[in-house]
C-alpha positions as CSV (number, residue, x, y, z in Angstrom):
1,M,27.5,-14.5,-1.1
2,P,27.8,-11.1,-2.7
3,E,25.1,-10.4,-5.2
4,R,27.4,-10.1,-8.2
5,A,29.2,-13.3,-7.4
6,G,25.8,-15.0,-7.1
7,I,24.8,-13.9,-10.6
8,L,28.1,-15.1,-12.0
9,L,27.6,-18.5,-10.4
10,V,24.2,-18.7,-12.0
11,A,25.7,-17.9,-15.4
12,A,28.3,-20.6,-15.0
13,M,25.7,-23.2,-14.0
14,L,23.6,-22.3,-17.0
15,M,26.6,-22.8,-19.4
16,V,27.1,-26.3,-18.0
17,A,23.4,-27.1,-18.3
18,A,23.5,-26.0,-21.9
19,C,26.3,-28.3,-22.7
20,S,24.3,-31.3,-21.5
21,Q,20.8,-30.3,-22.8
22,D,20.6,-33.1,-25.4
23,S,21.6,-35.9,-23.1
24,E,20.1,-37.5,-20.0
25,P,19.7,-35.1,-17.0
26,V,23.0,-34.8,-15.1
27,A,23.7,-32.8,-12.0
28,V,25.1,-29.5,-13.3
29,A,25.3,-28.2,-9.7
30,A,23.5,-28.8,-6.5
31,A,20.6,-26.4,-6.2
32,D,19.7,-25.4,-2.7
33,R,16.0,-26.1,-3.3
34,V,14.0,-27.6,-6.2
35,F,10.2,-27.2,-6.5
36,T,8.4,-29.6,-8.8
37,N,4.9,-30.7,-9.8
38,G,3.5,-27.1,-9.6
39,A,1.3,-24.8,-11.6
40,I,3.9,-22.1,-11.8
41,Y,2.7,-18.8,-13.4
42,T,5.9,-17.0,-14.1
43,V,4.7,-13.6,-15.4
44,D,7.5,-14.0,-18.0
45,E,6.0,-13.2,-21.5
46,D,8.4,-15.8,-23.1
47,Q,7.4,-18.7,-20.8
48,R,4.1,-18.1,-18.9
49,W,3.9,-21.5,-17.3
50,A,6.3,-24.0,-15.8
51,Q,6.3,-27.1,-13.6
52,A,9.5,-26.7,-11.7
53,V,11.9,-24.1,-10.3
54,A,15.4,-24.5,-8.9
55,I,17.1,-22.0,-6.5
56,K,20.7,-21.5,-5.6
57,D,22.1,-18.8,-3.3
58,G,18.9,-16.9,-3.3
59,R,18.6,-16.8,-7.1
60,I,16.5,-18.7,-9.6
61,V,18.7,-21.0,-11.6
62,Y,16.1,-23.1,-13.5
63,V,12.5,-22.7,-14.7
64,G,11.0,-25.4,-16.8
65,D,9.6,-28.9,-16.6
66,D,10.1,-31.6,-13.9
67,D,12.4,-33.6,-16.1
68,G,14.8,-30.7,-16.5
69,A,14.7,-29.9,-12.8
70,A,16.3,-33.3,-12.1
71,A,19.6,-32.0,-13.3
72,W,19.7,-29.6,-10.4
73,V,19.2,-32.3,-7.7
74,A,22.2,-33.7,-5.8
75,D,23.0,-34.6,-2.2
76,G,21.9,-31.8,0.0
77,T,19.2,-30.4,-2.3
78,E,15.9,-29.9,-0.7
79,Q,13.1,-31.2,-2.9
80,I,9.6,-29.8,-2.5
81,D,6.6,-31.4,-4.3
82,L,4.1,-28.6,-4.9
83,A,1.4,-31.2,-5.5
84,G,-0.3,-29.0,-8.1
85,Q,-0.3,-25.9,-6.0
86,M,0.2,-22.6,-7.7
87,M,3.5,-20.7,-7.5
88,L,3.8,-17.0,-8.3
89,P,6.5,-14.3,-8.0
90,G,6.5,-12.7,-4.6
91,L,3.7,-10.1,-4.4
92,H,4.3,-6.4,-4.3
93,D,2.2,-3.9,-2.4
94,S,3.0,-0.5,-3.9
95,H,1.2,1.6,-1.3
96,V,1.0,0.2,2.2
97,H,1.6,1.2,5.8
98,I,3.1,-2.0,7.1
99,L,6.6,-0.8,8.3
100,M,4.8,1.5,10.7
101,G,3.8,-1.7,12.5
102,V,0.6,-3.6,13.0
103,M,-1.9,-2.6,15.7
104,A,-0.9,-4.0,19.1
105,D,-3.0,-5.8,21.7
106,D,-2.9,-2.7,23.9
107,E,-4.9,-0.7,21.3
108,C,-8.6,-0.5,20.5
109,D,-9.2,-2.1,17.1
110,L,-12.4,-0.9,15.4
111,L,-11.6,-2.0,11.9
112,R,-14.4,-3.6,9.9
113,I,-17.1,-3.3,12.6
114,P,-20.3,-2.9,10.7
115,S,-22.5,-0.6,12.9
116,A,-22.2,2.3,15.3
117,E,-23.8,0.1,18.0
118,E,-21.2,-2.6,17.7
119,V,-18.5,0.1,17.7
120,A,-19.9,1.3,21.0
121,A,-19.8,-2.2,22.4
122,K,-16.2,-2.6,21.4
123,L,-15.3,0.7,22.9
124,K,-16.8,-0.5,26.2
125,D,-14.5,-3.5,26.0
126,C,-11.6,-1.1,25.4
127,T,-12.2,0.5,28.8
128,A,-10.2,-2.4,30.2
129,L,-7.1,-1.2,28.4
130,A,-4.3,0.1,30.7
131,G,-3.5,3.1,28.4
132,I,-0.2,4.5,27.5
133,G,2.0,7.1,29.3
134,D,1.3,8.9,32.5
135,D,-2.1,10.1,31.3
136,G,-3.2,6.7,30.2
137,W,-3.8,7.4,26.5
138,I,-6.3,5.0,24.8
139,L,-5.2,4.6,21.2
140,G,-6.5,2.6,18.2
141,G,-8.8,3.1,15.2
142,G,-10.4,1.7,12.1
143,W,-13.9,3.2,12.7
144,G,-16.0,3.4,9.5
145,E,-16.8,6.9,8.5
146,W,-20.1,5.9,7.0
147,L,-21.4,4.8,10.4
148,W,-22.1,8.4,11.5
149,P,-23.9,11.3,9.8
150,E,-21.4,13.4,7.9
151,A,-18.6,11.0,9.0
152,N,-18.6,13.0,12.3
153,P,-18.7,10.9,15.5
154,Q,-19.1,13.0,18.6
155,K,-17.0,13.1,21.7
156,G,-19.9,12.4,24.1
157,L,-19.7,8.6,23.9
158,L,-15.9,8.7,24.5
159,D,-16.4,11.1,27.4
160,I,-18.8,8.8,29.1
161,L,-16.6,5.7,28.6
162,F,-13.3,7.4,29.2
163,P,-13.8,10.3,31.6
164,E,-10.2,10.3,32.8
165,N,-8.2,8.8,29.8
166,P,-7.4,10.8,26.7
167,V,-8.6,8.9,23.6
168,Y,-7.3,9.1,20.0
169,L,-8.9,6.8,17.4
170,E,-8.0,7.2,13.7
171,S,-10.7,6.5,11.1
172,S,-10.5,3.7,8.6
173,F,-9.6,6.2,5.9
174,G,-6.7,7.5,8.0
175,H,-7.7,11.1,7.3
176,A,-9.7,11.8,10.5
177,A,-9.4,11.1,14.3
178,W,-12.1,10.7,16.9
179,V,-11.0,12.2,20.2
180,N,-12.6,12.9,23.6
181,S,-12.7,16.0,25.7
182,R,-9.8,14.9,27.9
183,A,-7.5,14.6,24.8
184,M,-8.4,18.0,23.6
185,E,-8.0,19.5,27.1
186,I,-4.4,18.1,27.3
187,V,-3.4,19.6,24.0
188,G,-5.3,22.9,24.4
189,I,-8.0,22.5,21.7
190,D,-11.1,24.6,22.5
191,G,-13.7,26.7,20.8
192,S,-11.2,29.4,20.1
193,T,-8.6,27.2,18.4
194,P,-8.4,28.0,14.7
195,N,-8.3,25.3,12.0
196,P,-4.6,24.6,11.0
197,D,-3.6,24.8,7.4
198,A,-5.2,21.9,5.4
199,G,-7.1,20.7,8.5
200,I,-10.5,20.9,10.1
201,I,-11.6,20.9,13.7
202,E,-15.3,19.8,13.4
203,R,-17.5,21.9,15.7
204,D,-21.0,21.9,17.1
205,R,-23.1,24.0,14.8
206,E,-24.8,25.8,17.6
207,T,-22.1,26.3,20.2
208,G,-19.0,26.3,18.0
209,E,-17.3,23.9,20.4
210,P,-15.1,21.1,19.0
211,S,-17.3,18.1,18.4
212,G,-14.7,15.4,18.7
213,T,-13.6,14.8,15.1
214,L,-10.4,16.2,13.7
215,R,-9.6,16.0,10.0
216,E,-6.3,16.0,8.0
217,S,-3.6,18.1,9.6
218,A,-5.8,18.9,12.6
219,M,-5.2,15.3,13.7
220,M,-1.5,16.2,14.3
221,L,-2.6,18.7,17.0
222,V,-3.3,15.6,19.2
223,K,-1.1,13.0,17.6
224,D,2.0,15.0,18.2
225,K,1.3,15.0,22.0
226,I,0.9,11.2,22.4
227,P,3.7,9.7,24.4
228,P,6.1,7.9,22.1
229,M,6.7,4.2,22.3
230,T,10.2,2.8,23.1
231,L,12.5,1.8,20.3
232,A,12.1,-1.8,21.3
233,Q,8.3,-1.6,21.1
234,R,8.4,0.1,17.8
235,T,10.9,-2.4,16.3
236,A,8.7,-5.3,17.5
237,R,5.8,-3.7,15.7
238,V,7.8,-3.4,12.5
239,R,8.9,-7.1,12.8
240,A,5.2,-8.1,13.3
241,G,4.2,-6.0,10.3
242,I,6.8,-7.8,8.1
243,D,5.6,-11.2,9.3
244,Y,2.0,-10.2,8.6
245,A,2.9,-9.2,5.0
246,H,4.6,-12.6,4.5
247,S,1.4,-14.3,5.5
248,F,-0.2,-12.9,2.4
249,G,2.7,-13.7,0.1
250,I,4.0,-10.1,0.1
251,T,7.8,-9.8,-0.3
252,A,8.1,-6.2,-1.5
253,V,6.5,-2.9,-0.5
254,I,6.4,0.8,-1.2
255,E,5.8,2.4,2.2
256,P,4.7,6.1,2.1
257,G,4.9,8.9,4.6
258,L,8.1,8.0,6.6
259,D,10.1,10.7,8.4
260,G,13.3,10.2,10.4
261,A,11.5,9.1,13.5
262,A,9.4,6.5,11.6
263,L,12.5,5.2,9.9
264,E,14.3,4.7,13.2
265,P,12.9,1.2,14.2
266,I,13.2,0.0,10.5
267,L,16.9,0.9,10.5
268,H,17.4,-0.7,13.9
269,L,15.8,-3.9,12.7
270,S,17.9,-3.8,9.5
271,D,21.1,-3.2,11.4
272,T,20.5,-5.9,14.1
273,S,18.8,-8.8,12.2
274,G,18.2,-7.6,8.6
275,L,15.1,-6.8,6.6
276,D,13.5,-9.8,4.9
277,L,11.3,-7.5,2.8
278,R,12.3,-5.4,-0.2
279,A,11.1,-1.9,0.6
280,V,11.1,1.6,-0.9
281,A,10.6,4.2,1.8
282,S,8.6,7.1,0.3
283,L,9.9,9.9,2.5
284,S,7.8,12.6,4.0
285,P,8.5,14.9,6.9
286,I,5.0,14.1,8.2
287,S,5.3,16.6,11.1
288,W,4.9,19.3,8.5
289,N,1.3,19.9,7.3
290,P,0.2,18.7,3.8
291,G,0.2,21.8,1.6
292,T,3.3,23.4,3.0
293,F,6.9,23.0,2.0
294,D,10.0,24.9,3.0
295,E,13.7,24.5,2.6
296,G,13.8,22.1,5.5
297,V,12.0,19.5,3.3
298,F,14.8,19.6,0.7
299,E,17.5,19.4,3.4
300,F,15.6,16.4,4.9
301,L,15.6,14.7,1.5
302,E,19.2,15.5,0.6
303,G,20.2,13.7,3.8
304,R,18.5,10.5,2.8
305,E,21.7,8.5,2.0
306,A,22.2,7.9,5.7
307,W,19.1,5.8,5.8
308,R,19.9,3.5,2.9
309,R,20.2,-0.1,3.9
310,P,20.2,-3.6,2.2
311,N,16.7,-4.1,0.9
312,L,15.8,-0.5,1.8
313,D,15.7,2.2,-0.9
314,V,15.0,5.8,0.1
315,D,14.8,7.5,-3.3
316,S,11.2,8.4,-3.1
317,V,9.1,11.3,-1.7
318,K,5.4,11.5,-0.9
319,I,3.3,14.5,-1.5
320,Y,-0.4,15.1,-0.8
321,M,-2.5,16.8,-3.5
322,D,-5.8,16.6,-1.7
323,G,-7.8,15.1,1.2
324,V,-10.7,12.7,0.5
325,I,-14.0,13.0,-1.4
326,E,-16.0,11.7,1.6
327,Y,-15.1,14.7,3.7
328,G,-15.3,17.2,0.9
329,T,-11.6,17.9,1.2
330,S,-10.7,16.8,-2.3
331,P,-11.1,19.3,-5.2
332,L,-13.3,18.2,-8.1
333,L,-13.6,19.5,-11.7
334,E,-17.4,19.8,-11.2
335,P,-19.0,20.9,-7.9
336,Y,-20.0,18.4,-5.2
337,E,-23.6,17.3,-5.5
338,D,-24.3,19.1,-2.3
339,E,-21.9,22.0,-1.9
340,Q,-22.5,22.2,1.9
341,Y,-20.1,19.2,2.2
342,G,-17.1,21.3,1.2
343,S,-15.3,23.2,-1.6
344,G,-12.4,20.8,-1.8
345,E,-9.6,23.4,-2.0
346,H,-6.3,22.5,-3.6
347,F,-3.4,22.0,-1.2
348,Y,-0.9,23.5,-3.7
349,E,-1.1,26.0,-6.6
350,Q,-0.1,24.6,-10.0
351,Q,3.1,26.6,-10.1
352,Q,4.2,25.0,-6.7
353,V,3.4,21.5,-8.0
354,D,5.4,22.1,-11.2
355,E,8.4,23.4,-9.2
356,Y,8.3,20.7,-6.6
357,F,8.0,17.8,-9.0
358,T,10.7,19.2,-11.3
359,A,13.1,19.6,-8.3
360,F,12.3,16.2,-6.8
361,D,12.9,14.5,-10.2
362,A,16.2,16.3,-10.6
363,M,17.2,15.0,-7.2
364,G,16.7,11.4,-8.4
365,L,13.5,10.9,-6.4
366,N,10.4,9.0,-7.3
367,V,7.5,11.2,-6.7
368,H,4.7,9.3,-4.9
369,V,1.5,11.4,-5.1
370,H,-1.7,11.0,-3.0
371,A,-4.5,12.2,-5.3
372,I,-8.1,11.2,-5.1
373,G,-10.4,13.7,-6.8
374,D,-10.3,14.4,-10.5
375,A,-9.1,18.0,-10.1
376,A,-6.2,17.0,-7.9
377,I,-5.3,14.1,-10.2
378,R,-5.3,16.6,-13.1
379,R,-3.1,19.0,-11.2
380,A,-0.6,16.2,-10.4
381,L,-0.5,15.1,-14.1
382,D,0.0,18.7,-15.1
383,G,2.9,18.8,-12.7
384,F,4.4,15.6,-14.2
385,E,4.0,17.1,-17.6
386,A,5.8,20.3,-16.6
387,M,8.5,18.1,-15.0
388,R,9.0,16.1,-18.2
389,Q,9.2,19.3,-20.2
390,A,11.9,20.7,-17.9
391,N,13.9,17.5,-17.2
392,G,13.1,15.1,-20.1
393,M,12.2,11.5,-19.6
394,S,14.2,10.3,-16.6
395,D,14.2,6.7,-15.4
396,N,12.6,7.8,-12.1
397,R,9.5,5.8,-11.3
398,H,6.7,8.2,-10.4
399,Q,3.3,7.2,-9.3
400,I,-0.2,8.5,-8.3
401,V,-2.1,6.5,-5.7
402,H,-5.8,6.1,-4.8
403,L,-7.2,7.5,-8.1
404,Q,-10.8,7.4,-7.1
405,L,-12.1,9.8,-9.8
406,I,-10.1,10.3,-13.0
407,H,-11.6,12.4,-15.8
408,E,-11.7,10.5,-19.0
409,D,-9.5,13.1,-20.7
410,D,-6.7,12.4,-18.2
411,R,-6.6,8.6,-18.4
412,P,-4.3,8.3,-21.4
413,R,-1.8,10.7,-19.8
414,F,-0.6,8.0,-17.4
415,R,1.0,6.2,-20.4
416,E,2.1,9.4,-22.1
417,L,3.9,10.6,-19.0
418,N,5.0,7.1,-17.7
419,V,3.3,7.6,-14.4
420,G,2.2,4.4,-12.5
421,A,-1.5,4.2,-11.6
422,V,-1.6,2.6,-8.2
423,F,-5.1,1.5,-7.4
424,Q,-6.5,0.2,-4.2
425,S,-8.9,-2.0,-6.1
426,L,-10.5,-3.5,-3.0
427,W,-12.4,-0.2,-2.9
428,A,-13.7,-0.7,-6.5
429,Y,-17.2,-2.0,-5.5
430,P,-20.3,-0.3,-4.1
431,D,-19.3,-0.7,-0.4
432,P,-21.1,1.1,2.4
433,A,-18.8,4.1,2.0
434,A,-19.6,4.5,-1.6
435,M,-23.4,4.1,-1.2
436,K,-23.8,6.2,2.0
437,M,-21.1,8.8,1.4
438,D,-20.0,9.0,-2.2
439,V,-23.4,8.9,-3.9
440,P,-24.6,11.9,-1.8
441,M,-21.3,13.7,-2.5
442,L,-20.9,12.9,-6.2
443,G,-24.3,11.6,-7.5
444,K,-24.6,8.1,-8.8
445,E,-23.2,8.8,-12.3
446,R,-19.9,10.0,-11.0
447,T,-19.8,7.4,-8.3
448,W,-20.1,4.7,-10.9
449,Q,-17.1,6.1,-12.7
450,M,-14.8,5.6,-9.7
451,Y,-11.6,3.5,-9.9
452,P,-11.4,3.2,-13.7
453,I,-8.9,0.4,-13.8
454,A,-9.8,-1.0,-17.2
455,S,-9.7,2.5,-18.8
456,I,-6.2,3.0,-17.6
457,R,-5.1,-0.4,-18.8
458,N,-6.9,0.0,-22.2
459,S,-5.2,3.3,-22.8
460,G,-1.8,1.7,-22.2
461,G,-1.2,2.9,-18.6
462,R,0.6,0.7,-16.1
463,V,-1.9,-0.6,-13.5
464,V,-0.2,-1.2,-10.1
465,G,-1.7,-2.8,-7.0
466,G,-1.6,-1.4,-3.4
467,S,-3.7,-2.0,-0.4
468,D,-3.3,1.2,1.7
469,Y,-3.3,-1.1,4.7
470,F,-4.0,-0.4,7.6
471,V,-6.8,1.6,6.0
472,T,-8.2,-1.6,4.4
473,D,-7.4,-5.3,4.3
474,L,-3.9,-6.3,3.4
475,N,-4.8,-9.5,1.5
476,P,-3.9,-8.9,-2.2
477,L,-6.3,-11.7,-3.3
478,L,-9.3,-9.7,-2.1
479,A,-8.2,-6.7,-4.1
480,I,-7.5,-8.9,-7.2
481,E,-10.9,-10.5,-7.0
482,T,-12.6,-7.1,-6.6
483,A,-10.9,-5.6,-9.6
484,I,-12.2,-8.6,-11.7
485,T,-15.8,-8.6,-10.4
486,R,-16.3,-5.0,-9.2
487,Q,-18.6,-6.6,-6.5
488,D,-18.5,-7.2,-2.8
489,P,-15.7,-9.9,-2.4
490,W,-17.0,-11.1,0.9
491,T,-20.6,-11.8,-0.1
492,D,-20.3,-12.1,-3.9
493,E,-23.6,-10.3,-4.0
494,G,-25.0,-6.9,-4.6
495,P,-24.5,-4.2,-7.3
496,V,-21.5,-4.0,-9.6
497,L,-19.5,-0.8,-9.7
498,N,-19.4,-0.2,-13.5
499,E,-18.9,-3.6,-15.2
500,D,-17.1,-1.9,-18.1
501,E,-14.1,-1.3,-15.7
502,R,-13.6,-5.0,-14.9
503,V,-10.2,-6.4,-15.8
504,D,-8.8,-9.9,-16.1
505,L,-6.7,-12.0,-13.8
506,E,-3.5,-11.6,-15.8
507,T,-3.8,-7.8,-15.5
508,M,-4.1,-7.9,-11.7
509,I,-1.4,-10.5,-11.2
510,A,0.9,-8.2,-13.2
511,A,-0.2,-5.3,-11.1
512,Y,1.0,-7.1,-7.9
513,T,4.2,-8.5,-9.4
514,I,6.1,-7.2,-12.4
515,N,4.4,-3.8,-12.4
516,G,5.1,-3.3,-8.7
517,A,8.7,-4.3,-9.3
518,Y,8.9,-1.7,-12.0
519,Q,7.7,1.0,-9.7
520,M,10.5,0.1,-7.3
521,G,13.0,0.2,-10.1
522,L,13.6,-3.6,-9.6
523,E,12.0,-5.2,-12.6
524,Q,15.3,-6.7,-13.7
525,E,15.7,-8.3,-10.3
526,Q,12.2,-9.5,-9.3
527,G,8.6,-9.5,-10.2
528,S,8.7,-12.5,-12.5
529,I,10.0,-16.1,-12.2
530,E,13.0,-16.1,-14.5
531,V,16.5,-17.5,-14.4
532,G,18.9,-15.0,-12.7
533,K,16.2,-13.2,-10.7
534,R,15.8,-13.2,-7.0
535,A,14.0,-16.2,-5.5
536,D,11.1,-14.2,-4.0
537,L,8.1,-16.5,-4.4
538,V,4.7,-17.3,-3.1
539,V,2.8,-20.6,-3.2
540,L,-1.0,-20.7,-3.1
541,D,-3.1,-23.8,-2.3
542,R,-5.0,-23.6,-5.6
543,N,-4.6,-22.4,-9.2
544,L,-6.3,-19.0,-9.5
545,F,-6.8,-19.5,-13.2
546,E,-9.0,-22.6,-12.5
547,L,-11.3,-20.8,-10.1
548,P,-14.5,-18.8,-10.7
549,A,-13.6,-15.1,-10.1
550,A,-15.7,-15.0,-7.0
551,E,-13.6,-17.7,-5.3
552,I,-10.2,-16.1,-5.8
553,N,-10.0,-14.6,-2.3
554,E,-10.7,-18.1,-0.9
555,A,-7.2,-19.2,-2.0
556,R,-4.6,-19.3,0.8
557,V,-0.9,-18.8,1.0
558,T,0.9,-22.0,2.0
559,M,4.4,-20.7,1.6
560,T,6.3,-17.4,1.2
561,I,9.9,-17.5,0.0
562,F,12.2,-14.6,0.4
563,N,15.7,-14.7,-1.1
564,G,15.4,-18.5,-1.5
565,R,14.4,-19.3,2.1
566,T,10.9,-19.9,3.6
567,V,9.7,-17.0,5.7
568,Y,6.1,-18.1,6.1
569,E,4.6,-21.6,5.9
C-alpha cells in the first residue's frame, strides 16, 4: 500500500475507534498484528509506557493498554503475548559501517584479541586462507593498536608467515593498516616513496625503510590495488550486514564514507529484493584523500539523485577534520604530552571549512563530520557557525561524530548551532587504548575529560548514539551501559572514566531512538512508538529499567520488527 494511503487508513481507523471509546471494545478494523502484555517504553513524552501495540500495513494504529487492544483483534489478526518483555522503538545507529558488509569467512578476523601473542597465533591460523585474486591477497583486520609500541606493528611477522601472499590488515580504529613486504612490493612502496597528503608511511628509524604500518591516506596506496570482489559477493555481504544489524534490534543507520563503488551493491540489493533497513548514506568520494577537495567532489554530490531508493536517503556528505589522537594525527588546543608523537596538523584551513560547510548546506546536504581532537572539533563548530551566518538556520541535520576531546567552552555550541553530538559511548571507559595510548599522549587529566556525554546533554545538546562498527562492537546495549557506568561493560570492574559524565538510561535510549531519527530527518516517521508512525520495533527479553546498570548489556533481542514484519527472531 502506498505510504500516504496507509496513513489515511490509520486516520480512518482512529475515527471509528474514537466513536466507540465509551463502550465495550469492538473490532474497529482487523490489525495485522497485536502485541499485548508488554513493558512498552514508547519514548513518547505524552505516554511513556504502554502494555499493547497494534500494527496495520506497516504502521502503528494503537498504543495503550491490553483492554483497548482487544478492539483491534479480528479473524486473521496475529496476536503476540510479550509475556512482560520490553518493547522499544527500532534502534538507530547514527555512525556505522554495516552496509559495507560484515567480515567474511575468507578474511583474517583479529578483532578483540587481547594480546600480541594471541594475534600472532591467529595469524598463523590465517595462513590456511586461500587468499583473493591472482596474487592471493590475505585480507582482514581488527588488531588493537595498543598491543604494539607506538601502535606500530612491524612487517617482519607477516613476512615470515606470508612470504608469498600480500597481506593487508586494517586496525581496530580503521585509521591504519598492517602490511607485509610482498604487499608493498606489488604497489611500489619503498624507502623513497613520499608520504601522501594526510598520510604516513611508518619507517624504520635507522634505515628509513617502510616498517609495515600505513596510516590514514597512506592506507589507500595498498587498498586501491586489492582485487575487487564480484557484485554478487559484495551484495551478499551487504545482506549479511543488514541481518547482523537486525540481530541487535537496529532498524535504521547513518552509513558514512560511501562513494559510487560502495553504493553499487546496496543499490543492487534495493533494486532486486528491497532494503529492510532505513539508511542515510553519508557520501564521500573515498578515493580522494582526506584534506583535499576539488570540483569533482561537487559534481559527485550533485549527481546523488540517481542513487536515491526506497529507504535510502543520499542527502549527506562526510568530511574528515582530523585523524586520531592515538597516532598524533589529531590537532589539539594544547600540545601533546610528549610532542614526539606528532603535531596533529589540521586537514583543512578554517576558510576552507567555512566555504565547504556553507556550500554543502546550500545544496541541501547534512554535513557529517569526523572530528576527534578538541582543535578539530572547534574548527568544525566554527565552520558550522560561519555556515549559519551565511545561510541561516536550515532544517538540514548536521552532526559531528567521535567527539573524544571537547573543550568545555565548545560544549554549549552543539545546542546553539543545532549540531548533533554523535558519541561512540562504548569507548567512554578506561579501556586498554585509553590507559596505554591516550594517557601518554594527553596526560591523565585530559584523558579523564574524554567523551563528555553528560556535559553535552546538560548544556542542551542532542546526544546521539553510534557504534562505528566495524571498529568496535555493534551491540547498542553495550554502549548504553557504558555511557551510564563509564566502566568496563564486560567485567563491570576497574576505574571509572569521570563519573561526572555519567548519564541515565532515558538519555541513552533517546540517543538510539528519537534522536537518531531526528538526525535522519525522520523524527515524524519513526524513533518513538506512536500512532501513525512506522512499525519499526525491537523486543528485549527483560525490562532495562528494572536492571542494575551493570546488567544492561546482558539483555538480549528476541524480536526485531521492520515495517510491521519480523526480520529477526
